[in-house]
N, C-alpha and C positions, 0 to 999 in steps of 0.2 A: 697283554701288556698294556699298562696305563700310559696315556699320553696327555698332553695339554692341547685343547682346542682353543685357538685364538683367532680373532678376526683381524686380518691385515689387509688394508686397502678394500675393506668391505667384503673380503672373501675369507671363508674359513680356512685355516691352516692347522696342521697337526705338528706339534713339536714333540718328537719322540725320544730325543737324547738330550743329555745335559749340555752337549756342545751346541745343539740347535737352540735350546733355551738361552744359553749364554749369548749367542750371536743375536738373537731377537731382542733380549734385554739390553745389550750394548746399543743396539740400534735406537731403542726408544729412550734409554736413560742418558746416553752420552750425546754431547752436542757435536754436530757435524754440519756440513754445508747445506744439507737439505732438511735439517731438524727444525721443528717449530717449538716455541717455548713450552706449551702445554699439550699433554697427551692424556687420553682416557682410553683404556682398553680392558677387555673382559677375557678371562681365562675360565675354562671348564676342564676338569679332569674327566677324561673319557676312556672307556675300556673297549677293547675289540669284542668282548663278550656281550656288550650292550647293543641291541639291534637298532634302537632309535636314538641316535646322537642328536637329533633335532630337539628333543625335549631335555633341557638341561637338568641334571639332578643336583648340580652344585654350580655356584657362580662366584668367582672372585673378581671384582672389578677394581682397577687402580686408576687413580688420577695422579699425574705428576706435573709439577711446574718447575722447570729447570732454572728459571730466573730466580726464584725465591729459594730453591734448594729443598722444597717440600713436596710431599705427595700424601696420599691417603688411600685407604682400602675399604671396600664394602664386600660382605660375604652373605650369602643365603643359600639354603638348600630346598630341593623340591623333589618330586618323583620318588624313586627307590631310595635315593640318598636320605630323603626326609625320614624314612622309617629306620634306617641305620643310625642316624643322628638321634632320633627320638629314643631309641633303645639304649644307646651308649651314653648320651649326654643329657637327655631329658627334653621335656616339652618346651621349656623356655628357650633353649638354644635352637631347637628345630623349627619353632613357629615364628621366629623373628628375623628381621633383617638386622645385620650387625655392621657397625662402622668402626674403624680404628679409633682409639681414644688416647689422647695425649693430655695427661693432667697438668703439663707445663707447656701449653701451646705458644706459638709465636705471638708476640704482642700485636703485630699487624696481620690481618687476615691475608694469607697468600693467594686466596682465590683459586684453589685447586679444583679443576673441573671434574665433575662426576659424570655428567651426561652432556656432551657437546651439542646434541640435537635440540634440547629444551631451551636454553642451557640451564644446567643446575650445577651447584658448587658444594663441595664438602664443607662442613662447619669447620671453623679454625681449630676447634678442640680435636679434630680428626687428623690434623696435619702432623706428619712425621718426617724426619729426615729421609731423603731419597734412598740412602743406603739401607735403611730399615725397611722401606716399602720393597725394595728389590729383594731383600733376604726373605721377606714373607712369600713373595712369588716363588722363589727358589725352594723354600720349604714346602709349599703347596705342591709343587711338581714332584719333589723327591718323595714325599709321603704317598702320593698317588691315590689317596682315598677320597679326595673332595671335601674332607672334613675341614673345619675352620682352623687355620694355623694358630699355634699356641704361644708363639714368642712375643706377642704384643698384647696390649690391653684392648678390650672391645667394649662397646656400648650399643644399646639398642638404638637403631636408626630407622631411616626410611630409604626408599629406592632412589631418592634425589640426592642422597648424601647427607641429609639432615640428621641431627642427633637428638634423641629424646633426652631432654635436660634432666640431670640428676641421676643418670643411669650408668655411670662408669663401672665396669665389671672386668674382672680378670678370670676368664674361663678358657 
């Protein structure tokens, strides 16, 4: 059975049901008494058949900023998933880091955090409404493959959330 591995309070958690996913997403997307304005978190589709969950085969990182109402998404693959992606989608998809792409970004950069430890921020052209970011995570979980979700536009990027200029693609 495929599940999502997520780090919560710096500890790995497994989300195995839609209800667990919904509860976790409500916690990070909805404002509450203990919420902070910006959140960055990483998801990995893991399978009980895979013996080494420490080596991520796929990574979906999201950054959200509740105050602005925007978030962004980063995806890449590695390990065994790399070869599956290579076979099904080709070298370009498998060998690059991909970030969400919005051809009509907000006029003011919402400063969506990609990595809070550096810190680094997504490009404003990666900013999407929070409802769209949430739907990407839900689709990633439901597909259970670790493949890049298909319902948004993607562009080549880098691990800091940066965008390679002129590279908007719909794949």
